[in-house]
N, C-alpha and C positions, 0 to 999 in steps of 0.2 A: 478608357482605362488609364490609370496613372503610370508613370514610368516605374521600372522595377524598384529603384531606390529613390525615395524622396530626398530632395536637396538638404532638408534640415537633418535628416538621419545621416547623410553622408558627411555633413559638417561635423556632427557630433562624433562620429566614428573616427574621423581623421585626427581628432584630438585625443583619441584613446589608443588606437592601433599603431604599433611601430611602422614607420614608413616603408621599411624593407619587407614588411609582411602584408602590405596593403592589398596588392593585386590578388594574392593567394586567399586572403581573408574574404574579399568580395566574391570570388569564385566559389568559395565554400559555404557561404551563407544560405544558399538555396539548393545546395547539393543534398539529395535525399539521404537520410540516415540509413546506415546498414541495419539489418535485423539483429537485434540483441534480446536476450532474455536471461532471467535467472531461474535456477531450478532448485528444488528441495534436495537436501544433501543425501537422503536415502534413496533417491530415484535413479534408475538406470534408463537412459534415453534410447529410443529405437536405433538399431544398428545402421539404418540407411540415412540417418541424419549426418550431415557434414558440418561439424561444429569445431570451434576453436576457442580456447580459454581467453578471457579478457584480462587486462592488466589489473592487478591489485585487489580486485573484488572476487573472493573465492567462489561465489555462486554464479558468476556472470560468464556468458558465452556469446560468441558471434554465431549466427546461423548462416551457413554458406551454400546449402543445397538448393540451387535454383531450379532443379528438375523435380522437386517434390510435387506430386500431383495435388496434394491438399494444402491450402494456405495454412500457415503456422497456427493462426488463431482458430482453425477448424480441426486441428489434430486432436486425437484422444488424449495426448499428453497435456494439452491446454484445457480441454474439456474437463478432465479429472483433477485439475489443479496441481499438476506436477510441475508446471512452469508458469512464469508470468512474463509476458512481453513488456519490455521496459527499456528505456534509454539508459546508457551507462551512467550518465550524470545523475539521473534519478536515484540509481542504486548507490552512487557515491555519497550522497547526502546521508544515507543510513550508515554507510561504512564509516564515515567521519564521526557520526554521533556515537558509534561504538556501543550499542545497547547490550546489556548483560542479562542473563536469566534471573528472574525474580524481581526485577526492577519495576518501578512505576514510571511510565513514560506517557507524555501527552504529544500527540500529533495534531497540531492546531488546525491545519488546513489539509485534511487527509485524502479527499477524493483525487483521483479515482481509486487509489488503494495500493499502488505499487510499493510505496514506502511503508505503509502500515503492515502489509503482508510480509515484506522482507524484515521489518522489525520483529514480527512474531517468529519468523524462521530463525533469526539470530538469537532469540530469547527461548528457543525450544518450546514455544507455546506456554511458557510460564510467566509469572508476574502479571502485569496488566497494562494494556495500552488503551488510553482514552483517545479514540479516533474521532475527531471533531470535524464537522463540515456544516457550514451554514446553509448551503443551497440544497433544497429538497430533491431536485432532480439528480444532482451529483451524488447526494448521499445514497440514493437508490443504486447507483452504479458502484459506489464504495461497498455497500452491503452485498451486492452480487459477487464482487471479487473476493470479499472476505469469506463468503460462503463457499465459493469455488475452491479456494485454497484450504478450507477446513480449519480456519483460525478459531481457537477456543479461548484466547486470553484478551479479547478486545471488547470494550464497551463503545457503542456508537452513540454519539451525542450531536445534536443539531443546535449549536449556539454560535453567536458572534464571537470569534476568537479574540477580538479586541477587548472582550470582557471576561476572558477565561479565568481571571483572578478572582471573580466573584464566587467560584466554586471550590477553590483550593487554598489551603494555607501554604506555607513554605515547606513543602513536603515531597515534591516530585523530583525523581532522580535525573531525568533528562527530558528536554523538550525539543521537538523538531518544528521549526517555523519555516516551512517551504512556502514563502509568501506569494500571494497573487501579485502579478507584476505586469509590466508593459510587454513582456514576452518576445524578445528578439529571437529566442530559440525557435519560434514557430515557423520561421522561414525555411527550416529544413523539413518541415512537414507539409507546408503549403508555400510553394514558390512565389505565389502572388501576394503573400502576406505584407511585404514591405510596401508594395505599390497600392494595395487595396484596403489594408486594415491598419497598418501602423499609423499612430497619431501622437505627436509630441505631447499633446495635452494629457494623454494617458499616464505619462510619467509623473506628473504632479499629483494626479488623483491617487495613483498607486502609492507614492511615497508617504502621503498623509496617512493612509491606511497602515502602511508598514511600520511607521513610527509607533502607532498604538499597539500593533501586534507584538512587536519585540519587547515593548515595555511590560505589557500584561503577561507575556510568556515568561519573562525573566523573573517576575515577582512570585511565581509559584514554585521556583526551584528551591530545593533544600540547600543548606550550606555545603559548598563543594559540588553542587549539582551543575550540569552542563547543558548548554543550548547550542544547537546549530541553526544558523540563519542562512537560508539559501534563496536564490532567485534564478530565473532563466532569462534574465535581461542583462544588457551591458551598460545600462544607464547608471552613471555614478550616483545620481540623486537617490537611486533605489538600493545602492550597494554601499560603497565606502562612506557616503554622506550619512546614511542611516546608522552605520556602526559608529562613526565619529560623534554624531550628535548624541547617540545613546550612551556611549562611554563617558561623555562629558557630563551627563546628568546622573549616571549611576556609578558612584564612587566605589561601591563594593563589587563591581564587575571588572573582570580582566579578560583581555583577548588572549587566546591560546594559539600556538603554532599548529599547523595542519601538515601532516606528512603525506604527500601524494606519491612518494616514491618516483617511479619512472613514468608516471602519467604526464604527458606533455601539458604544460600549463604556464601561466605567468603569475607573478605576485600582483598585488593590488597596484593601482595607478597612484602616483604621488601628487597629482593635481588634475583638476578639470576646470577649464576656463579660469575663473578667478578664485576657485576654491582649492586650498592646499590641504593635504591629508597628513596626519601624524605618521611618523616613521613606523611606530608599532602596528598601525593599521596596514600600511602599505606592505610591510614585511610578512604579516601573518595571514591576511585574507588571500584567497586564491581565485583566479579567473581562468576559466576554460573557454577556448575559442574553437570554432568549427574547423579552422585550418590547422590547428595543432593536433596532429594525429600520427599514429604509426600502425604497425601491423597488429598491435594488441589494444589499441585505444582509438576510439573515434566518437565524438559526441557533439552536442550543440552548445550554444552559449550558456555559461553557467557561472554562478558566483557563490562562494562559500566563506562563512566566518564561524568561528567556534569561540564560545564565551563561557566563562565559569563564574559562579557566584562565590565570592571570597568569604562573605559573612552574611548573616541574616539581616533583613530589613526591619524585623520585629513589627510587622504590620498585624492588625487584628485578624484572627482566624475567622473565616466565614462560618455562619451558623449552619449546621447540618439541616437539610430539608429532605423530606420524602417526596420525590418528584413523580415516581411511577409505581406500578403494581408489581415490579419484579421482586420475587421473594426466593430465598434459599430454601430448598426442600429439606425437611428434617431427615436424619439418617435412615430411619426405618422406611419412610416413604420413598426415598431415593433408592434404597436397596431393593425395594419391591419392584420398581420400574426396571432397574438394571437387571435383576434376576429374570424378569419376564422376557426382556430383549435377549439376554444371554442364552436362555433356554430355547427361545424361538428360532434363533439363527446359529446356534452352536458357537457363540463367540466367547473367547476367554475373558473372564472378568478382569484380568490384569490390566486391560487397556483402559479401564475406568478408575484405576488406582490414582490417588492424588488428584482427583477431579471432584467437582461438586455439580449438583443439578440445581438449576434455577427455574422457577415457573413464572409464567406470565399468562394469565387467563388459562387457556387450554394447552399452551405450548410449553415444552420442556427443553431446556438448553443445557448443553454440556460445557462446563467452564473450568478455567483455572481457578483454584481456591482464592488466589490473590485478588480476584474481582470483588470479593465480599466487601472489603472496606471502602470500595469506591461507589457502590450502587446508590447510596443515599446522597452523594455529593453533586452529581450532575444529572440533568434530565436525560434519562436513558431511552433510546429508541429500540435498541436490542443489545443483548449481551451474550457472548460466547457463540456456540454453534447449536442451532435448533435441530434436535434429533428426533423429536417425538411430539405428536399431538394426540391428546386424549380421545378425540373423536375420530380422526383420520388415520392414526397409527404413525409409523415411521415416516421420515421425511427424505427428500432427495439427498440432502446433506448427509443424513445417516448412511444412506446407501453408498454414496460416493466415498465417504471417509471412514466409516466404521464397517461398511459392508466388505471391505477388503479382507477382513478377518472372519467372515461368515463361512461356516462349513455345512450349514443346512439351509433348505429352502432357497436354493440357488438355481438359476437357469443359465447355462452356458449357451450362447447363441453364435451363429455363424455370421459372415460378413453381410449377407443380404438381409438377415434379421436385424443386424446392428443398424443398418441404414433405415430400415422401417421403424425401429424403436426410436431412434434419434429424431425422426420426423414426426413423432407423436402418435404413431399407430399402435393399436393393441396387438398382442401376439397370441398365437395358438398355444394351447397346453400340449406338450409332447405326450404321446400315447403311453409312455412308460412312467409318467408321473401321476400319483394318486392325490393330487391336491384338491382341496375342497373349498367351497364358497367362503370368501372372506380372508383366506390365507394371503399373507404378504410374501412376495418373491423378490429376491435380489437378482438383478439382471447383470450378467457379466459377458464381456467379449475378450477372449484371451485372458490377459492379466488386468484388464480394465473393468472396474465396476461402473456401469453406466447409469444406474438409477434403480427404480423398483416398480413393481406392478402389484395388483391385487386380483385375486380370482373372483370374477363377477360373471355369472351366467355362462360358465364354460369357456371363458376367455381370460387372458391375463390383461387386465385393464391397465393401460399405461398411466403411471403416476409421476412421470417426469415433470419437474417444475417448469411452468409454462415459458419462462424466459430463456430456458436452456434448449427448448425445442427448436430444431433447425427450421429456418424459414425458406 
């Protein structure tokens, strides 16, 4: 096994970290991160949770209850999409981007979904987020998290973000480039990272990719549009150098200040080895280090830069292409499906107001209407929230996120039945229920909708989506 910190890494860090902070920095690099999460604004958390507000980010909390029997990721609050486990720095990138309701936003490297879902929360599920991820395995994780949170304003796309400008003109309000990097932050998740995984050659590989990412992302911004570039590495070649080289090439780009308030941080470095950085970069970019913390903030290594497009580049607008079979349902057909669902479960129609339905093969998706204009621009994997299948009926997503409003065809279950259902078992029909073959039933435990079942041969057949079943 290699030593904990490679000599090359130590040399590099000594050129970056102030000498009076050096020992504390080294001790903090592999210190486990505290448990943090963000929650939806309308959600009330269980009373036995011991939580504390985090600095600056309204949705963010520290979880402090070490005596909770259930791991945080196995709680019903997590299962039902009320919370998202995430580091504070990950949330900070979204906070700095400052998304607004109704905007068009591109998240270029979106998996696993902490930033995409928080973007949606900040936008009140309006506007549209194009959540792009090139890796098929990671996009499956991204899709699972979007479904778990009940996001309705997102289009998932699987393209190389270095070529994202092939699909948009200069029309996007904001872009988040949380760039793949050499990942110094991983030391707080895996203490053996520096000794077993870190490699100086990864810095050069990552920086080449980052140069293309930031250029492509900037080119799709509208005039006055903003981009946040972030990494979880301390390597200047992936941070200040990327920003300096980019600004030297893009004369209609300007770097903006970032207000982190009382969050402990440093400004950018003014030089690294033989490279000097412009004052405007040093003063405006922000660096977060693991040893810079207080009672309301603690995170891993992180870097942030905020850039605005001053004027248009006047580049050719890409030709629109029809990439997939996603189609918007006509009003009368959408109304027919909504009425059927509403009557079946006693759901108020108002929750479908200002929404549209999109179909793809036999699947029906509930979406923000702003998605409409983007469907033909990017290759779509999925859009909005899948709530219905013409053959199978309602979906787990419907049960979790629309089922909260159901007043009919509900089964309230006890703790032992809850465990049975979450492990994928079928349930018995209570003697006081006159349900018939084929009826769909929303399963609830206390105030938590858990999923749904269907009456099959005298049983409630468990229809919980397979990846949610407890193993």
